[in-house]
N, C-alpha and C positions, 0 to 999 in steps of 0.2 A: 415298510416303516416300522421302527422299533416301538414296542409297547411301553409308553412312559407313564409313570404314576404321578399323581398330583404332588407337587412339592419337590420332585427330583429335578435338578438342573440338567438340561441337555448340553451338548458340546458348545453350541452357540452361546448359551447363557454363561457357561463356565468360562469361555473365551472372553466375553464382555466383562465379567467380574475380574478376571486377571488383568485385562487392559486397564480397567478403572483403577485397580490397586497400584499398578506400575506407574500410571499417570500421576496419582496422588503422591507417591514416594518421590518421583522425579521433581514434582512441584516443591516439595519440602526441601529437597537438596538444593534446588536453584535459589530458593529464598534464603537459605542458610549461607549461600555463597554470594550474597549481595555485595555491591561495590563497597570498598573500604570507606569508613567514616573518618573525619578528623576528630580529634579529642573534643574540640569546641562543639562540633555537630552532635557528638554523643551526649555531652553534658547539657546541651541546650534543651533537650527533651528526655531527661532520664527516666521518667515514668514509661515512656514508649518502649524503651529498650530493657527495662528491668527484668531480669531472669531469662533474657533471650541471648542467642548466639550473635556475636558481633565481630567485625573485622575493623581494626582501628590502626591508622598510620600516625606516627609521631616520632619524636626524638626521645630515645631511651637515656635515662640518667639515674644516678644513685643506686646502682645495683648492690644489693645486700644479700648475704647468704645466712640462713639460720637452720638450726636443727632442733626439732621438738624433743620433749622428754622421751617420747617413744622412738626416737631416732629417725623421724621423717625429715628429710632435707627439703627446704623450700627456698626459693629465690624471690625477692621482691624488688621492684624498681618503679620509677616514675616514668610515665609516658606523657609527653607534652607537645603542644603545637605552637608555643610562643604566646598563647592566650590563656589556655586552660591546661590542667594536669590531672591525670587519673592514676591511681595506684594500681599496680599489676602484681599478681601473685602467680608464680610458675613453680611446678613441682619437678621440672626438668631445667637443667642449667641452660640459659640462653646462649646461643652461639657467639654473641658479642656482648661487650660490657657497656657500650654507650654508642650513640649515633642513631641514624635513621633506622626505624624498625616497623614491622607490621605485626600486630598481635591479633591472633584469632582465639576467641574464648567466649566466656559467658559474663555479661555485665550484671552487676548487682548494686543496688542501693543498700548499704549496710547500716542498720540502726542498732546502736548499743546503748545500754543504760548501766552506768557504773554509779558514780555519785551524781553525775549530770547526764542527761540524755543528749546524745550527739549522733550524727550520721555522716557517712562519707560514701563515695562511689569507688568501686574497684572492678577490675576485670580479672577473672581467674583464667589464665592462659592455658590453652591446650597446644598452642604452637606459636613460637616466636621466630620471625624471619628477619634477618639483618638485611637492610637495603643498602645498595651502593650510595656513597656520598659523592656528589659531584665534585670534581677536582676544581680548585680555585682557578679563576682565570687571571692571567697576568697581562699587564698593560705595557 
């Protein structure tokens, strides 16, 4: 048996520490990949999701492109579900201009104070996926 000094982890302890770390990382990844929310579901409890990663489904509209003074290109659009709408900012051009979409990003309640204090909700997108729109049925 090897001569172990107090405080030095042995192979079993090292293995358990590694297993615990991997399990924690996997748990965080699975939580971040939770089922997509509707826009109404997101806005029904904005404090719960503030500053957190979200996946939201809805209909994309009002795509706009702008360039900052520093030359950074950004795209903004509205994502709605027929009841509520959330503002989305993306630094990559979305693959579609309108229609059904899934947005993965970080949700934030933005509070600004200019002459009057106001707040709004927005998602900073890291990925926008265009979803197929069902074909209309004919009778």
